[in-house]
VONUPA-495298 format. One line per 4 residues: number of its first residue (from 1); their letters; for each residue x, y, z of C-alpha. Coordinates in steps of 0.1 Angstrom, whole numbers, plus 5000, padded with zeros to 4 digits. Layout:
! VONUPA-495298
NUM> A> X:Y:Z | ...
//
This chain:
! VONUPA-495298
1> XXXX> 5114:5312:5064 | 5118:5330:5097 | 5139:5362:5097 | 5167:5370:5123
5> XXXX> 5143:5386:5148 | 5120:5356:5147 | 5150:5333:5153 | 5161:5354:5182
9> XXXX> 5126:5352:5197 | 5125:5315:5194 | 5159:5311:5210 | 5147:5333:5239
13> XXXX> 5116:5311:5243 | 5138:5279:5243 | 5160:5294:5270 | 5132:5309:5291
17> XXXX> 5121:5293:5324 | 5088:5275:5330 | 5074:5271:5365 | 5107:5281:5380
21> XXXX> 5127:5254:5361 | 5152:5262:5334 | 5143:5248:5300 | 5168:5227:5282
25> XXXX> 5191:5248:5260 | 5188:5242:5222 | 5215:5219:5208 | 5243:5233:5187
29> XXXX> 5227:5216:5157 | 5194:5235:5162 | 5212:5268:5167 | 5232:5262:5136
33> XXXX> 5201:5253:5117 | 5184:5286:5129 | 5214:5307:5120 | 5222:5289:5087
37> XXXX> 5189:5276:5074 | 5203:5268:5040 | 5231:5246:5053 | 5210:5220:5072
41> XXXX> 5182:5196:5064 | 5147:5203:5077 | 5141:5187:5111 | 5118:5161:5096
45> XXXX> 5146:5149:5073 | 5173:5147:5100 | 5184:5113:5112 | 5165:5113:5145
49> XXXX> 5132:5122:5129 | 5138:5098:5099 | 5145:5069:5123 | 5113:5076:5142
53> XXXX> 5092:5079:5111 | 5108:5048:5096 | 5104:5027:5127 | 5067:5037:5132
57> XXXX> 5059:5030:5095 | 5076:4995:5098 | 5055:4987:5129 | 5023:4999:5111
61> XXXX> 5031:4977:5082 | 5037:4945:5102 | 5000:4936:5099 | 5000:4943:5061
65> XXXX> 5021:4911:5056 | 4988:4892:5060 | 4978:4906:5026 | 5008:4888:5011
69> XXXX> 5000:4856:5031 | 4964:4858:5018 | 4974:4861:4982 | 5000:4833:4984
73> XXXX> 4980:4807:5003 | 4961:4793:4973 | 4994:4786:4955 | 5010:4767:4984
77> XXXX> 4978:4749:4996 | 4958:4742:4965 | 4974:4708:4958 | 4964:4695:4992
81> XXXX> 4930:4711:4992 | 4920:4694:4959 | 4937:4661:4967 | 4909:4634:4964
85> XXXX> 4929:4611:4986 | 4924:4634:5016 | 4895:4627:5040 | 4880:4661:5030
89> XXXX> 4888:4681:4999 | 4875:4709:4976 | 4859:4704:4942 | 4873:4725:4913
93> XXXX> 4845:4750:4917 | 4851:4753:4954 | 4888:4757:4948 | 4882:4787:4925
97> XXXX> 4860:4803:4952 | 4887:4796:4978 | 4912:4814:4956 | 4890:4844:4948
101> XXXX> 4864:4850:4975 | 4889:4871:4995 | 4890:4896:4966 | 4851:4897:4966
105> XXXX> 4850:4907:5003 | 4881:4930:4999 | 4859:4959:4987 | 4839:4956:5019
109> XXXX> 4872:4960:5038 | 4882:4989:5015 | 4849:5007:5022 | 4852:4999:5059
113> XXXX> 4887:5013:5059 | 4875:5046:5046 | 4850:5049:5074 | 4873:5038:5101
117> XXXX> 4902:5060:5090 | 4881:5091:5095 | 4861:5079:5125 | 4886:5062:5148
121> XXXX> 4919:5071:5133 | 4949:5054:5116 | 4961:5035:5147 | 4928:5020:5158
125> XXXX> 4921:5009:5122 | 4953:4989:5124 | 4940:4973:5156 | 4908:4962:5138
129> XXXX> 4928:4949:5109 | 4950:4926:5130 | 4922:4913:5152 | 4903:4902:5121
133> XXXX> 4934:4887:5107 | 4939:4866:5138 | 4903:4853:5136 | 4907:4844:5099
137> XXXX> 4939:4824:5103 | 4925:4806:5134 | 4895:4795:5114 | 4917:4782:5086
141> XXXX> 4940:4764:5110 | 4910:4746:5127 | 4891:4736:5096 | 4871:4704:5100
145> XXXX> 4888:4672:5091 | 4857:4650:5090 | 4829:4668:5073 | 4834:4680:5037
149> XXXX> 4805:4706:5040 | 4819:4721:5072 | 4854:4720:5058 | 4845:4740:5027
153> XXXX> 4823:4764:5046 | 4850:4771:5072 | 4876:4777:5046 | 4854:4801:5026
157> XXXX> 4844:4820:5058 | 4881:4823:5067 | 4890:4835:5032 | 4861:4860:5033
161> XXXX> 4873:4875:5065 | 4909:4877:5053 | 4896:4895:5023 | 4881:4922:5045
165> XXXX> 4916:4924:5062 | 4931:4929:5027 | 4908:4958:5021 | 4915:4973:5055
169> XXXX> 4953:4969:5050 | 4955:4987:5017 | 4952:5023:5030 | 4959:5029:5067
173> XXXX> 4997:5024:5066 | 5002:5044:5034 | 4980:5072:5046 | 4998:5072:5080
177> XXXX> 5032:5073:5063 | 5021:5102:5040 | 5008:5123:5069 | 5038:5119:5093
181> XXXX> 5065:5126:5067 | 5078:5154:5046 | 5076:5153:5008 | 5112:5141:5003
185> XXXX> 5107:5111:5025 | 5071:5104:5016 | 5078:5081:4987 | 5101:5056:5004
189> XXXX> 5078:5055:5035 | 5046:5049:5016 | 5064:5020:4998 | 5064:5002:5031
193> XXXX> 5029:4988:5023 | 5040:4974:4989 | 5072:4959:5004 | 5052:4943:5032
197> XXXX> 5028:4927:5007 | 5057:4914:4986 | 5075:4901:5016 | 5044:4883:5029
201> XXXX> 5040:4866:4995 | 5077:4855:4995 | 5076:4843:5031 | 5046:4821:5024
205> XXXX> 5059:4808:4991 | 5091:4798:5011 | 5071:4782:5039 | 5051:4763:5012
209> XXXX> 5083:4750:4996 | 5091:4732:5029 | 5056:4725:5041 | 5037:4712:5011
213> XXXX> 5011:4690:5027 | 4999:4707:5059 | 4980:4739:5052 | 4967:4739:5088
217> XXXX> 5003:4743:5102 | 5009:4771:5077 | 4977:4789:5089 | 4988:4784:5125
221> XXXX> 5021:4801:5117 | 5003:4830:5101 | 4980:4833:5131 | 5010:4835:5155
225> XXXX> 5026:4862:5133 | 4993:4882:5132 | 4993:4883:5170 | 5028:4897:5170
229> XXXX> 5017:4923:5144 | 4988:4933:5167 | 5013:4940:5196 | 5034:4961:5172
233> XXXX> 5006:4987:5169 | 5007:4996:5206 | 5037:5021:5205 | 5024:5040:5174
237> XXXX> 5016:5077:5179 | 4985:5087:5160 | 4989:5109:5130 | 4990:5146:5139
241> XXXX> 4970:5154:5108 | 4941:5132:5119 | 4943:5145:5155 | 4941:5180:5142
245> XXXX> 4911:5171:5121 | 4894:5159:5153 | 4905:5191:5172 | 4927:5172:5195
249> XXXX> 4953:5200:5194 | 4976:5191:5223 | 4979:5154:5211 | 4986:5167:5176
253> XXXX> 5015:5189:5189 | 5030:5159:5208 | 5028:5137:5176 | 5043:5164:5154
257> XXXX> 5071:5171:5178 | 5079:5134:5180 | 5080:5129:5142 | 5102:5159:5138
261> XXXX> 5128:5145:5163 | 5118:5165:5193 | 5104:5155:5227 | 5068:5146:5230
265> XXXX> 5057:5179:5244 | 5022:5195:5241 | 5041:5228:5234 | 5059:5236:5202
269> XXXX> 5090:5257:5206 | 5111:5251:5175 | 5102:5277:5148 | 5104:5252:5119
273> XXXX> 5079:5228:5136 | 5058:5258:5147 | 5055:5270:5111 | 5045:5235:5099
277> XXXX> 5019:5232:5127 | 5005:5267:5119 | 4998:5256:5083 | 4979:5226:5096
281> XXXX> 4962:5247:5123 | 4951:5272:5097 | 4934:5245:5078 | 4915:5236:5110
285> XXXX> 4905:5272:5117 | 4893:5277:5082 | 4870:5247:5085 | 4856:5257:5119
289> XXXX> 4820:5267:5118 | 4815:5251:5084 | 4796:5219:5079 | 4819:5193:5064
293> XXXX> 4806:5185:5029 | 4795:5149:5023 | 4817:5126:5003 | 4790:5125:4975
297> XXXX> 4792:5163:4973 | 4829:5163:4972 | 4828:5139:4942 | 4818:5169:4921
301> XXXX> 4851:5186:4928 | 4879:5181:4902 | 4905:5175:4929 | 4884:5146:4940
305> XXXX> 4869:5130:4909 | 4899:5133:4887 | 4923:5113:4910 | 4895:5089:4917
309> XXXX> 4890:5080:4881 | 4927:5078:4874 | 4933:5054:4903 | 4903:5033:4895
313> XXXX> 4917:5029:4860 | 4951:5020:4873 | 4936:4993:4896 | 4915:4979:4867
317> XXXX> 4946:4976:4844 | 4966:4962:4873 | 4942:4933:4875 | 4934:4928:4838
321> XXXX> 4971:4926:4830 | 4973:4894:4852 | 4995:4906:4881 | 4973:4890:4908
325> XXXX> 4965:4860:4887 | 5003:4852:4885 | 5006:4857:4923 | 4976:4835:4932
329> XXXX> 4983:4807:4906 | 5021:4809:4905 | 5027:4772:4909 | 5000:4762:4885
333> XXXX> 5010:4787:4858 | 5047:4776:4862 | 5037:4739:4856 | 5014:4748:4826
337> XXXX> 5040:4772:4811 | 5065:4743:4810 | 5091:4755:4835 | 5119:4729:4839
341> XXXX> 5126:4735:4876 | 5105:4727:4907 | 5074:4749:4903 | 5075:4757:4941
345> XXXX> 5110:4769:4936 | 5099:4790:4906 | 5072:4805:4929 | 5099:4814:4955
349> XXXX> 5120:4830:4927 | 5089:4851:4918 | 5084:4862:4954 | 5121:4870:4959
353> XXXX> 5121:4890:4927 | 5092:4911:4938 | 5107:4919:4972 | 5141:4927:4957
357> XXXX> 5125:4950:4932 | 5101:4966:4956 | 5127:4976:4982 | 5145:5002:4960
361> XXXX> 5113:5015:4945 | 5114:5047:4966 | 5147:5056:4949 | 5134:5045:4915
365> XXXX> 5103:5066:4918 | 5123:5096:4929 | 5148:5093:4901 | 5124:5083:4873
369> XXXX> 5092:5098:4885 | 5058:5081:4887 | 5049:5084:4850 | 5082:5071:4836
373> XXXX> 5082:5041:4860 | 5047:5032:4850 | 5054:5034:4812 | 5086:5013:4815
377> XXXX> 5068:4988:4837 | 5038:4982:4815 | 5059:4980:4783 | 5082:4954:4799
381> XXXX> 5051:4934:4811 | 5038:4934:4776 | 5070:4920:4762 | 5073:4894:4790
385> XXXX> 5038:4880:4784 | 5045:4879:4746 | 5077:4859:4751 | 5058:4834:4772
389> XXXX> 5031:4831:4745 | 5057:4827:4718 | 5074:4799:4738 | 5042:4779:4733
393> XXXX> 5037:4788:4697 | 5071:4785:4681 | 5093:4754:4683 | 5126:4772:4678
397> XXXX> 5120:4795:4708 | 5116:4764:4730 | 5153:4758:4726 | 5160:4788:4748
401> XXXX> 5167:4774:4782 | 5146:4786:4812 | 5127:4811:4790 | 5094:4805:4809
405> XXXX> 5111:4812:4842 | 5128:4843:4828 | 5095:4855:4813 | 5075:4850:4846
409> XXXX> 5102:4865:4868 | 5107:4894:4844 | 5069:4900:4844 | 5069:4902:4882
413> XXXX> 5100:4924:4883 | 5087:4948:4857 | 5052:4949:4872 | 5067:4958:4906
417> XXXX> 5086:4987:4890 | 5052:5004:4882 | 5018:4989:4876 | 5017:4967:4907
421> XXXX> 5032:4994:4930 | 5018:5027:4917 | 4981:5024:4925 | 4988:5015:4962
425> XXXX> 5016:5041:4963 | 4997:5070:4948 | 4964:5063:4967 | 4981:5082:4996
429> XXXX> 4993:5111:4974 | 4965:5120:4951 | 4934:5124:4974 | 4928:5156:4994
433> XXXX> 4928:5153:5032 | 4890:5159:5035 | 4882:5127:5014 | 4913:5107:5018
437> XXXX> 4897:5080:5039 | 4865:5073:5020 | 4881:5079:4986 | 4909:5054:4994
441> XXXX> 4884:5029:5005 | 4862:5033:4974 | 4893:5030:4951 | 4905:4998:4968
445> XXXX> 4870:4984:4966 | 4868:4989:4928 | 4903:4975:4924 | 4896:4944:4944
449> XXXX> 4863:4938:4925 | 4884:4936:4893 | 4908:4912:4911 | 4878:4889:4920
453> XXXX> 4866:4888:4884 | 4901:4880:4871 | 4911:4854:4897 | 4877:4836:4897
457> XXXX> 4873:4834:4859 | 4909:4828:4850 | 4908:4789:4854 | 4877:4787:4832
461> XXXX> 4890:4811:4805 | 4924:4794:4805 | 4907:4760:4799 | 4888:4776:4770
465> XXXX> 4915:4795:4752 | 4947:4780:4766 | 4975:4793:4788 | 4994:4810:4759
469> XXXX> 4964:4829:4745 | 4957:4840:4781 | 4992:4854:4781 | 4984:4874:4749
473> XXXX> 4954:4889:4766 | 4976:4900:4796 | 5001:4915:4771 | 4974:4935:4754
477> XXXX> 4961:4948:4787 | 4996:4958:4797 | 5000:4978:4765 | 4967:4995:4771
481> XXXX> 4978:5003:4806 | 5009:5020:4792 | 4987:5043:4770 | 4965:5051:4800
485> XXXX> 4994:5061:4822 | 5009:5082:4794 | 4977:5102:4789 | 4963:5105:4824
489> XXXX> 4988:5100:4852 | 5002:5133:4867 | 5038:5135:4879 | 5038:5139:4917
493> XXXX> 5076:5135:4924 | 5089:5160:4950 | 5056:5178:4953 | 5036:5185:4984
497> XXXX> 5001:5171:4989 | 4987:5207:4986 | 5005:5212:4953 | 4991:5180:4939
501> XXXX> 4956:5189:4950 | 4960:5224:4935 | 4969:5209:4901 | 4938:5188:4900
505> XXXX> 4917:5217:4911 | 4929:5242:4886 | 4942:5220:4858 | 4975:5238:4858
509> XXXX> 5008:5220:4859 | 5032:5219:4889 | 5039:5251:4906 | 5039:5262:4942
513> XXXX> 5004:5276:4952 | 5003:5311:4964 | 4991:5318:5000 | 4956:5328:4986
517> XXXX> 4954:5296:4965 | 4965:5275:4994 | 4938:5290:5016 | 4912:5283:4989
521> XXXX> 4924:5247:4988 | 4921:5245:5026 | 4886:5260:5026 | 4875:5235:5000
//
């Protein structure tokens, strides 16, 4: 905190002339904040800064809706794609590849995301994501209508590319949101990625409800949207954290000024922003002259391998508990589970439930904390899948109206409260800056590999053991996930990224690191 003399010096700087021109005088709000620092919010939490951060995160997440479109397209298109009365159609085996091959290529996107995030930055990674998305949806919309071989090949290539887009989309927006915001706002802004995926799923379920027999038209609509998302990336300022890591200091100052509600100036005049910049600048200076350690060497550090193992475990349980299986096969599961309403409408309910639950997750995670949200979520998922299994086993339970719909929607709501959201949410919190790009990419790669295994094998396993025994397996995995979260997941609520890193490094619970400890973290 600046003392009175520091405040006076800053006010004099703000009022001093530059090149013979009088600088703009500080606003009364800034003066009040300097004189009464305990009575005002930090600049980064004031309305102008919050609006800027929120708008830029929304624009960054526009392209992430394609992940939701990708996950939902098998549900709305599978009936037409497998229809033997169509001139060209997919076999059962080809259909499972259509549903799952995107998750097989998603790890490639995750690894590519890690490289691109560090090499070309957050903004340009979003450009790459949207361009690939446009290519994928265009391929799907123009699939051959005469040759079965060309038809299946083009569909699979399209799905393979959109899987790369999924991997690319998992990290950039969340990392961007974490880096431009202060800890109090970080949670709700990082959630933009999860909200975008959920919204994309719901939008495509809704489109599929009205357009049931024209997947090409649906793909064309998705392609048009992706072009719009590409244009939304243009006004984004690059993250000041990444700019500083590349020693582009003046650009970093402009970016930091902008996200703290000030003019885009290459000079920082406000003491609060100057203090924040100096912390980041100190990190840069401490690394100057030192060779950046390779990612493989960094894996030996506890602040790297501990969060890596935790997040890989979360992603594995996320998939083994059936979350993505329910998303991809929503209509088919609804029919087999015996829902009494239009299965496409049930899918829409599932999508709406996910969006409605995801939107307030920032508040939920701030009030409950990450660990409690995860435990409540996994326990509720376990109960929901058991209810669905009991519906098939016991005659008296079948008298309960709409129980399958309630169980499926409940499973989606409760998964969104924790296990579905947390891995993507915490990927931007747990990793140190020096490995955030490659570590995020590797984690997403492992998670999507588990997704491929689950989505590809689910139809065959379900045919072998039945839909209700499959639900029991998902229930057991949800319970195992609850135990994993209880024993391994740290609480990161209201903690800075440096504090989180320090806990992993030292093994000590939450406390503010001293200046010496912080310098040690920055050096590492």
